[in-house]
GURO-969800 format. One record per atom (N, C-alpha, C): residue in one letter; x, y, z. Coordinates in steps of 0.05 Angstrom, whole numbers, padded with zeros to 5 digits, always signed. Layout:
<doses>
AXYZ
...
</doses>
This chain:
<doses>
M+02496+00682+01657
M+02499+00704+01683
M+02484+00730+01685
P+02476+00741+01710
P+02466+00766+01711
P+02481+00789+01698
E+02464+00812+01681
E+02478+00832+01670
E+02471+00854+01686
R+02484+00877+01690
R+02477+00899+01705
R+02460+00913+01688
F+02441+00933+01702
F+02422+00938+01685
F+02416+00967+01702
K+02412+00984+01675
K+02403+01011+01693
K+02381+01019+01663
F+02362+01039+01678
F+02339+01046+01651
F+02341+01074+01645
N+02344+01082+01624
N+02345+01107+01605
N+02322+01111+01591
A+02301+01125+01597
A+02275+01127+01586
A+02284+01141+01557
N+02267+01134+01533
N+02269+01146+01512
N+02256+01172+01505
P+02269+01193+01499
P+02263+01217+01505
P+02233+01219+01483
A+02239+01206+01465
A+02211+01211+01440
A+02185+01197+01462
A+02192+01178+01477
A+02171+01167+01498
A+02164+01189+01518
L+02179+01201+01522
L+02173+01222+01543
L+02161+01245+01535
A+02168+01254+01512
A+02148+01275+01497
A+02126+01263+01490
D+02116+01241+01479
D+02090+01227+01471
D+02073+01230+01495
L+02089+01216+01523
L+02069+01219+01545
L+02062+01252+01553
R+02081+01269+01548
R+02072+01295+01559
R+02049+01304+01541
Q+02050+01296+01519
Q+02030+01306+01491
Q+01999+01293+01501
R+01999+01262+01509
R+01978+01253+01522
R+01970+01262+01547
L+01982+01271+01563
L+01977+01281+01589
L+01962+01314+01584
E+01973+01325+01567
E+01966+01351+01559
E+01934+01351+01547
K+01934+01328+01526
K+01909+01328+01512
K+01889+01313+01523
T+01893+01307+01548
T+01870+01284+01563
T+01841+01297+01561
I+01819+01277+01554
I+01794+01287+01552
I+01782+01275+01576
W+01771+01291+01592
W+01760+01285+01624
W+01735+01280+01618
P+01729+01260+01636
P+01698+01253+01638
P+01683+01268+01658
D+01657+01272+01652
D+01639+01281+01672
D+01635+01262+01693
E+01620+01280+01713
E+01615+01260+01743
E+01596+01272+01756
V+01577+01257+01766
V+01555+01269+01783
V+01564+01277+01809
A+01544+01291+01820
A+01550+01302+01853
A+01547+01273+01871
A+01567+01275+01889
A+01569+01250+01904
A+01597+01262+01921
E+01590+01244+01949
E+01617+01250+01965
E+01642+01240+01952
P+01665+01258+01959
P+01689+01254+01941
P+01696+01218+01940
W+01706+01209+01920
W+01722+01185+01919
W+01698+01163+01918
R+01675+01166+01923
R+01651+01144+01921
R+01652+01132+01896
Y+01655+01141+01871
Y+01656+01126+01849
Y+01683+01124+01836
G+01705+01134+01847
G+01732+01132+01840
G+01747+01159+01844
P+01765+01161+01830
P+01783+01187+01836
P+01768+01213+01830
P+01762+01235+01840
P+01749+01252+01832
P+01765+01270+01809
V+01750+01281+01795
V+01764+01294+01762
V+01783+01315+01778
S+01771+01330+01794
S+01788+01356+01805
S+01815+01344+01819
Y+01814+01314+01832
Y+01840+01306+01841
Y+01858+01298+01822
M+01845+01287+01798
M+01861+01275+01776
M+01877+01304+01765
K+01857+01316+01758
K+01866+01344+01749
K+01894+01355+01762
S+01892+01359+01784
S+01912+01365+01798
S+01938+01350+01801
F+01930+01324+01799
F+01952+01304+01801
F+01965+01303+01769
T+01952+01312+01748
T+01962+01314+01728
T+01979+01342+01725
N+01969+01361+01739
N+01980+01385+01737
N+02010+01385+01747
Y+02005+01365+01769
Y+02038+01359+01783
Y+02051+01347+01766
W+02046+01324+01751
W+02060+01312+01738
W+02071+01323+01715
L+02055+01340+01699
L+02070+01361+01681
L+02087+01379+01694
N+02083+01389+01711
N+02098+01415+01716
N+02115+01415+01743
Q+02110+01388+01761
Q+02132+01389+01782
Q+02145+01366+01786
Y+02135+01346+01777
Y+02149+01316+01780
Y+02171+01319+01760
D+02192+01307+01766
D+02214+01306+01759
D+02230+01275+01752
W+02225+01268+01729
W+02226+01242+01725
W+02255+01237+01729
A+02275+01254+01713
A+02310+01248+01715
A+02316+01245+01737
A+02301+01256+01762
A+02314+01255+01784
A+02310+01223+01792
Q+02276+01217+01786
Q+02272+01196+01796
Q+02287+01169+01786
E+02292+01171+01760
E+02301+01152+01742
E+02331+01149+01752
R+02348+01170+01764
R+02370+01172+01773
R+02374+01157+01805
Q+02352+01160+01817
Q+02353+01145+01846
Q+02348+01116+01838
L+02329+01110+01819
L+02327+01082+01812
L+02354+01070+01802
N+02369+01078+01786
N+02394+01071+01773
N+02418+01071+01793
D+02415+01085+01818
D+02428+01079+01840
D+02427+01055+01854
L+02409+01039+01851
L+02407+01013+01863
L+02416+00997+01844
P+02435+00974+01861
P+02445+00950+01842
P+02422+00928+01826
Q+02421+00942+01803
Q+02393+00922+01784
Q+02411+00907+01766
F+02401+00884+01760
F+02409+00865+01740
F+02385+00855+01725
Q+02390+00841+01701
Q+02371+00827+01693
Q+02391+00796+01685
V+02370+00772+01684
V+02383+00758+01678
V+02359+00738+01662
D+02370+00720+01643
D+02347+00699+01627
D+02344+00679+01644
I+02317+00670+01653
I+02310+00645+01659
I+02286+00638+01645
G+02292+00611+01632
G+02274+00601+01613
G+02271+00620+01592
K+02237+00624+01590
K+02234+00641+01568
K+02230+00671+01582
H+02242+00678+01604
H+02234+00700+01616
H+02261+00715+01623
R+02261+00742+01613
R+02280+00757+01626
R+02276+00768+01649
I+02285+00767+01676
I+02280+00772+01699
I+02299+00801+01712
H+02287+00824+01720
H+02299+00844+01731
H+02299+00840+01757
F+02322+00849+01772
F+02316+00848+01801
F+02342+00864+01813
V+02332+00873+01836
V+02354+00889+01848
V+02366+00869+01873
H+02394+00871+01874
H+02410+00853+01890
H+02426+00869+01907
Q+02417+00879+01929
Q+02431+00892+01947
Q+02445+00878+01969
I+02471+00879+01971
I+02488+00862+01990
I+02481+00869+02022
G+02478+00854+02042
G+02471+00862+02069
G+02501+00871+02084
Q+02493+00897+02101
Q+02520+00905+02117
Q+02516+00889+02138
G+02527+00865+02147
G+02528+00858+02178
G+02545+00831+02177
P+02552+00821+02193
P+02564+00793+02197
P+02558+00776+02185
N+02532+00769+02182
N+02518+00742+02171
N+02493+00749+02157
P+02491+00764+02138
P+02460+00777+02126
P+02445+00751+02115
I+02419+00751+02118
I+02407+00725+02109
I+02395+00740+02084
P+02400+00720+02062
P+02388+00728+02033
P+02351+00724+02040
L+02341+00745+02033
L+02314+00752+02033
L+02303+00757+02005
V+02289+00744+01995
V+02267+00750+01971
V+02249+00769+01981
V+02249+00792+01973
V+02222+00807+01974
V+02207+00816+01951
T+02183+00809+01948
T+02165+00809+01921
T+02144+00830+01923
H+02140+00850+01907
H+02117+00863+01905
H+02089+00856+01903
G+02073+00877+01893
G+02050+00869+01886
G+02041+00881+01861
W+02007+00883+01862
W+02002+00901+01837
W+01980+00919+01856
P+01978+00944+01848
P+01982+00956+01825
P+02022+00967+01821
G+02030+00955+01844
G+02058+00963+01852
G+02081+00955+01829
S+02104+00955+01836
S+02123+00949+01826
S+02151+00946+01843
F+02175+00942+01841
F+02196+00942+01857
F+02201+00971+01867
V+02194+00990+01854
V+02194+01016+01865
V+02180+01019+01893
E+02158+01002+01900
E+02148+01001+01926
E+02166+00998+01948
L+02186+00983+01941
L+02208+00966+01961
L+02229+00990+01958
V+02233+01008+01951
V+02258+01023+01950
V+02262+01037+01979
K+02250+01044+01996
K+02250+01053+02019
K+02261+01034+02037
I+02247+01009+02039
I+02250+00991+02059
I+02282+00975+02052
I+02287+00976+02026
I+02311+00958+02026
I+02331+00964+02040
P+02340+00994+02040
P+02365+00999+02062
P+02360+00996+02090
M+02334+00996+02094
M+02329+00990+02129
M+02334+00955+02127
L+02336+00946+02111
L+02333+00917+02117
L+02368+00907+02111
T+02380+00925+02093
T+02410+00914+02081
T+02427+00927+02108
D+02421+00945+02116
D+02443+00960+02134
D+02425+00974+02159
P+02415+00953+02171
P+02392+00962+02200
P+02413+00982+02217
A+02437+00978+02216
A+02456+00995+02238
A+02453+01019+02230
A+02449+01028+02205
A+02444+01057+02197
A+02424+01067+02201
H+02398+01048+02206
H+02372+01054+02213
H+02363+01049+02238
G+02381+01054+02261
G+02368+01050+02290
G+02369+01016+02295
G+02375+00997+02276
G+02378+00974+02283
G+02400+00960+02288
D+02406+00932+02293
D+02434+00922+02301
D+02440+00909+02270
A+02465+00912+02270
A+02480+00905+02240
A+02473+00872+02242
A+02471+00855+02266
A+02469+00830+02266
A+02445+00813+02252
D+02428+00838+02252
D+02400+00834+02240
D+02396+00835+02206
A+02426+00842+02191
A+02419+00848+02166
A+02410+00822+02142
F+02400+00839+02125
F+02392+00815+02102
F+02409+00822+02073
T+02411+00807+02059
T+02419+00812+02032
T+02393+00803+02017
I+02386+00827+02001
I+02358+00837+01995
I+02357+00830+01962
I+02341+00811+01954
I+02339+00806+01926
I+02310+00809+01924
A+02303+00833+01903
A+02281+00844+01899
A+02274+00841+01870
P+02258+00820+01857
P+02258+00816+01830
P+02231+00830+01820
S+02228+00836+01799
S+02205+00846+01791
S+02191+00823+01771
I+02162+00814+01779
I+02147+00797+01768
I+02152+00797+01747
P+02149+00770+01730
P+02148+00774+01696
P+02122+00788+01690
G+02119+00805+01669
G+02103+00824+01664
G+02102+00854+01678
Y+02116+00856+01691
Y+02121+00880+01708
Y+02151+00899+01701
G+02144+00919+01695
G+02166+00945+01689
G+02186+00930+01675
F+02215+00927+01687
F+02232+00917+01676
F+02238+00885+01669
S+02219+00872+01674
S+02224+00844+01671
S+02201+00840+01652
S+02211+00820+01630
S+02195+00812+01602
S+02168+00804+01606
R+02152+00808+01587
R+02126+00803+01585
R+02122+00779+01576
P+02107+00760+01590
P+02098+00730+01574
P+02085+00736+01555
L+02086+00716+01539
L+02071+00719+01515
L+02055+00691+01508
E+02060+00675+01530
E+02043+00649+01529
E+02029+00646+01560
R+02006+00634+01559
R+01998+00628+01587
R+02018+00614+01603
G+02009+00612+01629
G+02023+00592+01647
G+02039+00609+01669
T+02043+00634+01664
T+02061+00647+01687
T+02044+00653+01706
S+02039+00628+01728
S+02022+00635+01749
S+02041+00637+01775
V+02026+00644+01797
V+02042+00644+01823
V+02062+00624+01824
F+02056+00596+01816
F+02072+00572+01817
F+02096+00578+01799
A+02094+00583+01778
A+02110+00590+01751
A+02135+00610+01768
V+02122+00631+01779
V+02140+00653+01790
V+02155+00639+01809
A+02146+00625+01828
A+02155+00612+01852
A+02184+00594+01838
D+02184+00581+01818
D+02202+00564+01806
D+02221+00580+01798
I+02214+00611+01783
I+02231+00624+01771
I+02248+00637+01794
W+02238+00644+01816
W+02250+00656+01840
W+02272+00639+01851
L+02264+00607+01850
L+02283+00589+01864
L+02308+00586+01842
E+02303+00587+01815
E+02325+00590+01798
E+02346+00608+01802
L+02329+00634+01799
L+02342+00657+01808
L+02365+00651+01832
M+02351+00644+01858
M+02365+00638+01879
M+02390+00622+01878
T+02384+00600+01861
T+02405+00579+01856
T+02431+00594+01844
R+02427+00607+01817
R+02442+00619+01803
R+02459+00636+01823
L+02445+00650+01844
L+02461+00672+01862
L+02477+00661+01877
G+02472+00629+01883
G+02490+00621+01901
G+02475+00616+01928
Y+02453+00624+01928
Y+02442+00620+01957
Y+02426+00592+01955
E+02436+00575+01978
E+02423+00552+01980
E+02393+00555+01995
R+02394+00567+02024
R+02370+00571+02038
R+02368+00602+02032
F+02341+00610+02039
F+02337+00637+02041
F+02308+00644+02051
G+02303+00665+02062
G+02276+00674+02063
G+02262+00688+02042
V+02235+00691+02047
V+02217+00700+02029
V+02200+00716+02044
Q+02194+00738+02027
Q+02173+00760+02046
Q+02157+00778+02021
G+02132+00780+02027
G+02113+00803+02011
G+02090+00804+02018
G+02072+00822+02009
G+02048+00829+02010
G+02035+00826+01987
D+02007+00828+01982
D+01993+00829+01955
D+01998+00802+01938
W+02009+00807+01917
W+02018+00786+01900
W+02044+00767+01909
G+02063+00785+01924
G+02084+00776+01939
G+02081+00761+01954
S+02053+00764+01970
S+02051+00743+01991
S+02041+00719+01981
W+02025+00714+01958
W+02020+00697+01945
W+02042+00681+01930
I+02060+00695+01916
I+02092+00679+01911
I+02109+00672+01928
S+02109+00688+01951
S+02121+00675+01973
S+02111+00647+01985
A+02087+00651+01989
A+02073+00623+01998
A+02076+00604+01976
A+02075+00606+01957
A+02077+00587+01936
A+02108+00573+01932
T+02125+00592+01942
T+02154+00589+01941
T+02159+00567+01969
A+02147+00575+01989
A+02148+00556+02013
A+02140+00531+02010
L+02117+00531+01995
L+02103+00508+01988
L+02111+00488+01978
R+02125+00498+01952
R+02135+00482+01932
R+02163+00472+01939
H+02180+00488+01955
H+02212+00484+01959
H+02211+00488+01988
P+02201+00475+02002
P+02211+00476+02033
P+02229+00471+02044
D+02247+00456+02036
D+02274+00456+02041
D+02295+00477+02036
R+02288+00490+02016
R+02299+00516+02008
R+02291+00539+02030
V+02272+00542+02032
V+02259+00570+02046
V+02260+00564+02077
L+02280+00584+02090
L+02288+00586+02117
L+02263+00595+02132
G+02244+00618+02120
G+02223+00625+02136
G+02208+00642+02121
L+02182+00646+02124
L+02165+00660+02106
L+02153+00690+02120
H+02151+00706+02114
H+02141+00733+02128
H+02123+00742+02105
L+02097+00752+02117
L+02070+00758+02095
L+02060+00786+02120
N+02057+00806+02100
N+02041+00829+02111
N+02017+00827+02096
Y+02008+00807+02089
Y+01974+00801+02076
Y+01972+00771+02073
V+01946+00765+02073
V+01938+00740+02065
V+01915+00745+02052
S+01914+00737+02028
S+01892+00744+02008
S+01864+00740+02017
T+01844+00755+02012
T+01816+00753+02015
T+01808+00726+02006
R+01821+00721+01986
R+01810+00690+01962
R+01828+00670+01968
F+01841+00666+02001
F+01854+00648+02007
F+01835+00628+02019
R+01828+00603+02015
R+01811+00586+02025
R+01829+00560+02036
P+01833+00559+02058
P+01851+00525+02069
P+01827+00511+02066
A+01837+00481+02056
A+01816+00460+02047
A+01815+00446+02075
L+01792+00444+02088
L+01786+00433+02110
L+01789+00408+02113
S+01787+00393+02129
S+01790+00359+02129
S+01764+00352+02154
A+01757+00324+02157
A+01741+00323+02176
A+01759+00321+02205
D+01786+00321+02201
D+01794+00322+02228
D+01802+00356+02238
D+01796+00372+02221
D+01805+00397+02227
D+01780+00411+02244
P+01780+00426+02264
P+01760+00434+02282
P+01741+00458+02263
P+01717+00455+02271
P+01700+00474+02253
P+01701+00504+02259
L+01693+00522+02241
L+01699+00548+02237
L+01692+00559+02265
S+01708+00574+02272
S+01697+00590+02301
S+01682+00610+02286
A+01670+00627+02307
A+01655+00646+02299
A+01668+00672+02294
E+01697+00675+02297
E+01715+00694+02291
E+01722+00688+02261
E+01721+00664+02255
E+01725+00656+02226
E+01702+00662+02210
E+01677+00656+02219
E+01654+00657+02199
E+01653+00689+02200
D+01659+00702+02216
D+01658+00736+02214
D+01677+00747+02193
H+01702+00731+02193
H+01719+00738+02172
H+01706+00737+02140
L+01697+00710+02139
L+01684+00702+02112
L+01663+00725+02110
T+01646+00729+02123
T+01625+00757+02118
T+01639+00781+02108
R+01660+00785+02126
R+01675+00813+02117
R+01686+00813+02092
V+01697+00785+02086
V+01706+00784+02050
V+01687+00785+02036
S+01661+00775+02041
S+01645+00771+02022
S+01630+00805+02015
R+01627+00817+02043
R+01621+00844+02035
R+01640+00857+02022
W+01667+00858+02029
W+01687+00872+02015
W+01687+00861+01986
A+01680+00840+01978
A+01686+00830+01951
A+01664+00843+01936
E+01641+00847+01945
E+01613+00858+01933
E+01615+00890+01930
S+01638+00903+01949
S+01637+00927+01945
S+01665+00940+01930
E+01685+00924+01934
E+01710+00932+01923
E+01726+00912+01905
G+01713+00891+01895
G+01720+00868+01885
G+01720+00869+01856
G+01707+00888+01844
G+01705+00892+01812
G+01728+00889+01797
Y+01749+00897+01810
Y+01772+00898+01794
Y+01789+00869+01785
I+01780+00849+01808
I+01783+00828+01808
I+01771+00814+01784
A+01747+00814+01782
A+01728+00802+01759
A+01734+00808+01739
I+01742+00833+01733
I+01753+00838+01702
I+01781+00825+01695
Q+01795+00833+01713
Q+01824+00823+01709
Q+01832+00798+01711
A+01812+00776+01723
A+01817+00754+01722
A+01799+00738+01702
T+01781+00755+01683
T+01768+00742+01667
T+01770+00756+01637
K+01769+00781+01637
K+01778+00797+01615
K+01793+00822+01613
P+01821+00808+01617
P+01840+00829+01626
P+01848+00849+01594
L+01844+00834+01577
L+01853+00855+01549
L+01835+00871+01549
T+01809+00873+01556
T+01789+00889+01552
T+01794+00915+01566
Q+01806+00916+01590
Q+01810+00936+01604
Q+01836+00950+01592
S+01852+00931+01579
S+01882+00940+01579
S+01885+00958+01553
Y+01862+00961+01535
Y+01858+00987+01512
Y+01863+01011+01527
G+01854+01017+01545
G+01848+01045+01556
G+01867+01055+01574
I+01880+01032+01584
I+01904+01041+01602
I+01931+01036+01591
T+01931+01022+01563
T+01955+01027+01550
T+01957+01050+01530
D+01934+01059+01524
D+01932+01088+01507
D+01933+01110+01522
S+01922+01110+01549
S+01917+01135+01557
S+01933+01130+01590
P+01952+01153+01590
P+01966+01150+01616
P+01949+01159+01640
I+01929+01177+01636
I+01911+01180+01657
I+01889+01161+01664
G+01882+01146+01644
G+01873+01119+01645
G+01883+01099+01664
L+01908+01099+01663
L+01923+01084+01680
L+01930+01090+01702
A+01935+01115+01705
A+01939+01135+01727
A+01911+01127+01748
S+01888+01134+01737
S+01868+01142+01756
S+01862+01104+01765
L+01866+01087+01749
L+01861+01057+01761
L+01885+01059+01787
Y+01908+01062+01783
Y+01924+01063+01802
Y+01922+01075+01831
V+01916+01101+01823
V+01911+01120+01844
V+01891+01114+01861
E+01870+01100+01850
E+01848+01092+01861
E+01851+01070+01885
K+01869+01055+01876
K+01877+01035+01895
K+01897+01044+01919
F+01911+01061+01908
F+01930+01077+01929
F+01914+01086+01947
R+01895+01097+01944
R+01877+01109+01964
R+01857+01090+01977
S+01847+01074+01964
S+01828+01057+01976
S+01842+01037+01997
W+01863+01033+01995
W+01879+01011+02005
W+01903+01017+02024
S+01906+01048+02031
S+01924+01057+02044
S+01911+01065+02069
D+01929+01074+02086
D+01921+01082+02108
D+01922+01112+02111
C+01904+01125+02086
C+01899+01154+02087
C+01874+01164+02102
Q+01873+01190+02106
Q+01844+01199+02120
Q+01830+01207+02090
S+01837+01219+02075
S+01824+01231+02053
S+01835+01225+02023
E+01870+01232+02019
E+01874+01229+01992
E+01904+01209+01999
P+01901+01205+01976
P+01928+01178+01978
P+01954+01190+01985
D+01965+01218+01972
D+01984+01231+01977
D+01993+01239+02007
E+01974+01229+02019
E+01973+01239+02050
E+01996+01215+02062
I+01998+01191+02052
I+02008+01168+02055
I+02033+01161+02036
I+02028+01161+02012
I+02046+01158+01988
I+02048+01181+01972
S+02073+01188+01969
S+02071+01221+01955
S+02069+01214+01926
K+02062+01239+01917
K+02054+01239+01890
K+02078+01230+01870
D+02102+01238+01876
D+02129+01232+01865
D+02129+01196+01864
E+02127+01185+01886
E+02122+01158+01894
E+02102+01142+01872
M+02075+01155+01873
M+02058+01143+01856
M+02061+01144+01825
I+02069+01175+01818
I+02080+01179+01789
I+02099+01156+01781
T+02120+01151+01797
T+02147+01140+01790
T+02134+01114+01783
N+02117+01098+01801
N+02113+01074+01799
N+02095+01073+01772
I+02078+01089+01770
I+02060+01091+01742
I+02077+01094+01721
M+02101+01111+01723
M+02118+01118+01696
M+02129+01088+01689
V+02142+01071+01712
V+02151+01044+01705
V+02135+01027+01685
H+02110+01029+01695
H+02092+01010+01680
H+02083+01025+01652
W+02084+01050+01649
W+02074+01064+01622
W+02096+01063+01610
L+02124+01065+01618
L+02143+01068+01595
L+02153+01039+01583
T+02142+01024+01600
T+02153+00992+01593
T+02128+00978+01580
G+02111+00992+01578
G+02079+00977+01568
G+02073+00956+01579
T+02074+00953+01607
T+02067+00928+01626
T+02042+00933+01639
A+02023+00949+01632
A+02001+00957+01649
A+01984+00930+01643
H+01987+00916+01619
H+01968+00895+01618
H+01977+00870+01623
S+02006+00870+01615
S+02016+00841+01632
S+02016+00838+01661
A+02014+00857+01674
A+02014+00862+01701
A+01993+00848+01707
M+01966+00861+01699
M+01944+00850+01708
M+01934+00819+01704
R+01949+00805+01684
R+01950+00785+01673
R+01948+00761+01694
L+01972+00769+01716
L+01972+00755+01738
L+01945+00742+01747
Y+01924+00762+01750
Y+01892+00755+01760
Y+01882+00733+01740
S+01885+00732+01718
S+01873+00707+01701
S+01889+00682+01713
E+01919+00688+01706
E+01929+00663+01711
E+01927+00646+01738
S+01917+00666+01756
S+01912+00656+01784
S+01890+00647+01787
R+01866+00652+01770
R+01847+00644+01771
R+01844+00613+01755
E+01863+00615+01730
E+01862+00586+01723
E+01881+00569+01739
H+01897+00577+01757
H+01916+00560+01772
H+01919+00573+01796
P+01898+00568+01811
P+01894+00579+01842
P+01917+00567+01862
L+01922+00583+01882
L+01933+00573+01901
L+01920+00556+01919
H+01911+00537+01917
H+01898+00521+01936
H+01908+00491+01952
L+01904+00490+01977
L+01917+00468+01990
L+01901+00446+01991
A+01910+00420+01991
A+01893+00397+01994
A+01883+00395+02019
A+01863+00382+02034
A+01854+00379+02058
A+01878+00368+02078
G+01885+00385+02099
G+01910+00375+02113
G+01933+00383+02109
Q+01933+00394+02087
Q+01962+00408+02076
Q+01968+00431+02084
R+01996+00433+02094
R+02002+00462+02105
R+02030+00470+02093
I+02029+00495+02092
I+02054+00505+02083
I+02077+00503+02107
L+02099+00486+02108
L+02113+00484+02126
L+02132+00498+02139
P+02155+00513+02126
P+02166+00533+02133
P+02160+00552+02154
P+02174+00562+02177
P+02157+00582+02198
P+02151+00603+02183
C+02127+00610+02195
C+02111+00637+02180
C+02108+00657+02202
G+02112+00680+02196
G+02107+00709+02201
G+02088+00723+02195
I+02062+00731+02207
I+02040+00748+02192
I+02040+00777+02206
V+02036+00801+02193
V+02034+00819+02203
V+02010+00829+02195
N+01989+00845+02214
N+01963+00857+02213
N+01969+00887+02212
L+01958+00893+02189
L+01959+00924+02190
L+01928+00937+02186
P+01927+00956+02207
P+01893+00966+02210
P+01879+00971+02181
R+01891+00982+02165
R+01878+00988+02139
R+01879+00975+02116
E+01890+00948+02122
E+01897+00925+02105
E+01868+00916+02092
L+01865+00904+02072
L+01837+00887+02060
L+01831+00873+02082
P+01806+00858+02084
P+01806+00840+02105
P+01824+00820+02110
M+01833+00819+02137
M+01856+00796+02141
M+01844+00778+02159
P+01854+00750+02157
P+01839+00729+02172
P+01847+00733+02208
P+01836+00719+02222
P+01842+00718+02247
P+01869+00693+02247
R+01880+00691+02268
R+01906+00674+02276
R+01898+00644+02268
S+01873+00640+02276
S+01862+00608+02277
S+01862+00604+02249
W+01849+00618+02229
W+01849+00618+02197
W+01874+00613+02187
A+01894+00627+02194
A+01921+00628+02179
A+01930+00599+02187
E+01930+00590+02218
E+01944+00564+02225
E+01930+00541+02214
R+01912+00546+02201
R+01901+00520+02183
R+01918+00516+02159
A+01933+00531+02154
A+01951+00534+02126
A+01980+00534+02130
F+01983+00551+02146
F+02009+00564+02148
F+02025+00550+02178
N+02050+00548+02181
N+02063+00541+02203
N+02071+00571+02218
V+02051+00583+02229
V+02053+00612+02243
V+02062+00606+02269
V+02088+00624+02269
V+02100+00627+02296
V+02104+00653+02308
H+02094+00675+02290
H+02095+00694+02292
H+02071+00713+02286
W+02061+00732+02305
W+02037+00742+02294
W+02040+00776+02305
T+02036+00788+02292
T+02038+00824+02303
T+02015+00839+02285
K+02004+00858+02307
K+01983+00876+02295
K+02004+00905+02299
L+02007+00920+02283
L+02013+00939+02275
L+02001+00964+02282
P+02005+00986+02300
P+01987+01009+02299
P+01980+01025+02275
R+01989+01025+02256
R+01983+01037+02233
R+01991+01027+02208
G+01981+01035+02187
G+01988+01026+02155
G+01970+01008+02146
G+01976+01008+02114
G+01947+00994+02104
G+01962+00967+02086
H+01949+00968+02060
H+01959+00944+02035
H+01991+00950+02026
F+02000+00976+02029
F+02022+00981+02016
F+02043+00986+02038
A+02048+00967+02057
A+02063+00967+02081
A+02093+00980+02075
A+02105+00969+02054
A+02134+00971+02053
A+02138+01003+02040
W+02115+01014+02032
W+02114+01041+02022
W+02104+01061+02052
E+02084+01053+02065
E+02071+01067+02078
E+02081+01070+02109
V+02095+01044+02120
V+02109+01044+02148
V+02130+01024+02143
P+02153+01036+02128
P+02170+01017+02123
P+02186+01009+02150
E+02189+01034+02164
E+02210+01024+02190
E+02196+01004+02208
L+02169+01001+02209
L+02151+00986+02226
L+02153+00953+02209
L+02152+00960+02187
L+02150+00928+02176
L+02178+00918+02179
A+02196+00940+02171
A+02229+00929+02170
A+02232+00921+02206
A+02223+00928+02217
A+02233+00919+02245
A+02218+00888+02253
D+02193+00892+02239
D+02177+00867+02241
D+02194+00840+02227
I+02204+00849+02206
I+02221+00828+02188
I+02245+00819+02205
R+02254+00839+02217
R+02282+00829+02231
R+02274+00817+02256
T+02252+00816+02269
T+02246+00806+02290
T+02235+00776+02284
F+02224+00774+02268
F+02213+00747+02256
F+02245+00727+02252
F+02251+00733+02230
F+02281+00720+02225
F+02301+00719+02247
R+02295+00737+02266
R+02323+00738+02283
R+02326+00706+02297
P+02306+00685+02307
P+02314+00664+02318
P+02317+00640+02297
L+02313+00652+02273
L+02321+00626+02248
L+02337+00628+02237
R+02363+00652+02246
R+02386+00656+02240
R+02409+00633+02244
A+02404+00619+02267
A+02421+00600+02271
A+02415+00576+02260
K+02394+00571+02248
K+02382+00546+02236
K+02394+00542+02211
</doses>
């Protein structure tokens, strides 16, 4: 049975973190436009000063502990999850899965918008019961010690979790790795998945084309060109995390600023900010996410999902499609997103939305817009 969970950081770990931050050895840098080669030293020094002198972990810890959190053993894994009951006449169970370099922290703002829509300008009839698990190797879920915890393995864990919670049919939603895991869940268990809502379709996703499929359109060819250019300029992290994650893990496990600089760069590069990431994602939110990874020692285990997915890719056979109804959201500052025709080669797309703002971290950046689209997509599926 699931057990209630609250996290209280070890005071010795917090004291050690402070000492490491205070003793940071800073790199040099060459003159260049800000952020060209990564987070500027001046920004990271300011970020560290805020972390040391203004950030309040105790307050953030209390906020996280206000959520109904649980842990449960499933196979060799101890899975952490939030289970927030919906406030409405017939809430749909919805598994919402985070990504990297995020954690369940990135979902904190959107959970109440989905579970209690009437309190956020919506209709109580659109309520969801939210199950927000932490992917194995992330934060308060256990770290896999053996190979094999791929997106398919996680999809099966989510199915078992929902079975134990008594939910026969449910929706799935996610961005980043959450989109992969949600898609894998819908692919492997279509009879259990009511609908699939994605705010990201991976740049590495390639539908298998059969002789019966139409040839690639000019729009689809352009998408592949954009993906190739993006991979050349921005995809270096994928290469190392998919092949040699342990190499990078020594630095980010030993140095909190090493970890923070890696995450902050992604928060900036992938969000809908104009200059600095905290225009969109506050320093408190970024640091709390970093703290969850740091205090649980899961920086390395989190990135291992890249190597697992390289070894166990989400590929479809020629002509194979993911059958449950699918809704896809496009955000203007997202990583290269495919045209609808490309997605329809693999998904049963019945809902397609372009939002006016937002980037890769939609639940953090534009939770109101994302929540509204999730409600709209699932509305006609509630009677099924």
